[in-house]
Phi, psi and omega in degrees: 000137181287133181271147179263110182272357182253035182290145178286160181303326180297330184284344178267010176088357180239130177289152180294157182300325181297325178293316178298322179296318179295320180296315179297319179296322179295318179299314181298317182296314181293318177298321179294319178296318178299316179295319179296321178297318179297319180295318180294319180297314180293334180291347179280348183242157174266122184278130178230188178251162180295322180295321177297319179298314182294324177297318178295326178295313182296327183270002177072029182266354186269133180264309180208158187219147167238127182252122174252171185297335181226001182220159176235125174249129184214158178239127177282158179297329179295317179289323181294334180284344181282163173301152188301322182289345181258355182289145177219116181284170179242160174215154177207164179282162178245099189298309186275345178074009180274084187290316185294319179297317180293323179297320179295319180298317181293320178297321179296329180271004176078022180266132182288125178250112185281324187208141178228116179246112186273317186254153178270099179254009186268349185295312180297317179297321179296318179297316179298316180298317178295320180296315179296320179296318179294317179297315179297318179295321180297311181293325178295313181292323178296319178295320180295315181294325178294317181292323182284325193235007178071018181175207181276199183299328183283358184253017182303320182265009183287145179285147178263017184296139176259136182263123178248122173266168184303319183291341179270321180289317181064023183237131174231182180294342176293337180270358180244121181235157176081006181229054185296320182294317179295318180295324179296319179294322180281335181298326179295322178295319179295318180296324178295320179294328179279319185229070184295329184295329180299330181266322182290334180296327180267355177096008181280149178246146178289132176303135182290325183208159176223134181256119178268119185239134178176172180291159177300137177089001182278348175106030181293312179294322178298320177298317181297319178293325178293325176298319178297319180293322180286321184282336180058043177233161178304142186232110179265120181242127180211147178270148180300329181291340180291341178278340188273122178224165179282342181269128181292130177099343181292316180300316179297321179296322179291325176298313178300316181296320180298313182287332175294319176298317182295320181296330182288333185242016180302146003287146181200174180235132174253126179241121179250107179278147181050056184294344179296341178293331180245339185260018181298146183304143182272002180284170186287343183298319182258001178076179179172178176210171185296324179296315180298315183292321178297318180295315180296317179298321178295320179297317178298317180294321181292320179294323176292327190280329185280152182268117183292341180292342177280350175093028175263121179240133181253113175257147178217154181229144177201155170245014177227062183294337185290343181259001180287149179294136182297331179294334179284333187263355183290157177302141183102346174244271172263091188290330185240142175243108185257117181274120176260090192270171174298130186293150175278189184302311180294324178295320178293322178297315179296322179295318178298323178295323179294316185283343179259009181299322182259010181257134177282120183249143175279170186290339184276000183288127177238095182294337178299317180292323178295320178295322178294322184286338187260038178302131180092350180284147178255177185302320180295323178297316182292323177296319178294321179299313181297318180295318178298321179296319179295320178295322179294320179298321178293317180298326181276358176080022179260158181261358180215154179274130178252180183296323180297321178301316181293317181293317179296321178295321177297316179292326178296321178296323182284306190247357183087179180282159179294141173268099186286336185262359180273120181244119179275147173288164181302320181294314179295320180298321180291320177298315180295320181298310179295326178298311182291323177293330175300316175300308189294319184294317178296320177298321181289327182276340179276128181289336185272353189270161179285137181298148179276136179257322186204144174231134180217150174240026176272125181297147179232164189289340180279010176100351182278128174277349177182166178201161177244125184258131180250147178229107181294142180281334181210159179286131180237137180246345177231151176231134178275169179296321179296321178295320179292323177294321176297321178295322178296315180297323179292320179296323181274353184300327179296312178295322179297320180295321177301318182291318184291317187273316188250353182054045181212175178225139181238168179284352182294345182268006187302309181293323178299314182292325178295315179293319180296318179296318179297318180293316180297321180293322177296320179302324185273317188268338186238329185263353180064037183252050179218133183289325183290311181274344178066224185271000182287132174260141183235011180223150180232137181284134178242138182057064184304323186264005175251253182273348178068022180293153178242151176237148183288128181241065185202178179285167179295326180294319179293321178298320178293323177295320178300316178301318180293322180290325176297314178300319180296316180295314180295321179297320178295318179293324179293317178297321179293320179295318179298319180296319179297317181290324178294322180287341181237040184299323181295318177297320179300315181292319183294316180292320179297321179297318178295319180294321178294329181285316187258343182071332176219126178230159180266167176296327178296320179294322177293317181292334177293331176281320181290315180238081182296143180296142180292139179289140181291136179277134176254135182258122180265110181277355180283000000 
């Protein structure tokens, strides 16, 4: 029979030292608690002597007594006369232990005896209480140390890294779509791990690390797992937050432990997800503490220390590269910065194909149109869209997902689900209809705008009482000033329609105005599309891969000028939108009437009203 040489200490008949330490600590803690309890209990009484007690008995000063086998508790008449909250009893020892004889003497003197305990029955109970207390304390402390450190007391500095082998991840580059450039950069690392001599013969060195940078949901972690699957080497995966602890030095110890584990099984890949949690800049702008700095310094030292020729590669992912310490990003540490960007049209199409491989699709499904409609979506968004479509197909009792399921799911992600119980009044419905047609009509009349796909006045859960859906005909990476102005006029078109038709303003334009103001401000502060400010930019993008917000990087006077120019630009676009709608009032009324009748119309139905088909000419040969 094969012997197991990796038996744990418990299996050899001896408990590990950490267990003995915990047990000893539990005994000390419980004994200390017992001693402290005894001191507090005794502190409630005034300690006297037996002779003092007998003198008080003879002098008639005792009010009541409790006799125990080795102690006497009594209350003097002076203390009994005080209010109850101010009373304090006395206690003294019983030298001879003759409890019954003393009780008889007290009764003869007319002193009230409340309790007489002749035998000591508390020893066994005390032993049991201490044993239970020690056991409970041991299990409590053992559980806490295991949860904090992934093991016993000796594992405080142990790494929490999980090892993923190829057979466990089950992810390869075939499962990652839309990131061809990132895969190409990582493919070289995989090839080096498989064929190191091909690179070392020419003198090339394997990059020590690669930083995956991109927006949330673009597939950074999925790429790292795919690298493990392709390379077929041990894969250590740990989050940056796992290094951060309240105890100074624990994070640095875990970094050392992680790289020691990796060195034993090299070649391998170390993946640190959300590295900004531990790699944050050490300058005063972002703050810091000694534990954070020790952990970061240890990480820098470990990356410098390992030999890349052994095949250890450190991958890391973040969506906040601007806050990382510059020492972490210098060559020789994270040599490569791989941008995992939002996929383009072809990338979204490939991603949809990956996510629909296990989904039953009907023949009418056109993934190309879905990819066109989802401009700006990342891989996680597309995966969610496909799953929502599959769930909708099940709810409708179908065995396959059709095109309508995918489009409805896309609209649900944008505007939420339909509110079936929300009923608008006729006046509100008419206001919403003209508002949405105002957007759509200006978009249809503007040559620079994206074609309209759908208009609806059905309320949705995301707060929209209606919306206009656009479907771009082609992927665009640049926008001209005329295109942005057309987009501004379209955004303000809803408010313009309210003004033209009803001579009023509603709260329904809040989101439109917010988006329009943001776009106008970008045109002036970031794109240099303003005659007054010229080419000067006055705003800087912060957190590019998160919300993309910008902050003003200029004087107060320039900021005030920017505000005036934004107002001027929006006012000009609003006037232009009103003029367009006034000149096409009949089209506005006709499209709104159709929308009020059907509640949802397509872009083709709207264009049929704007550009009616020419009547066929009949030739009379007579």
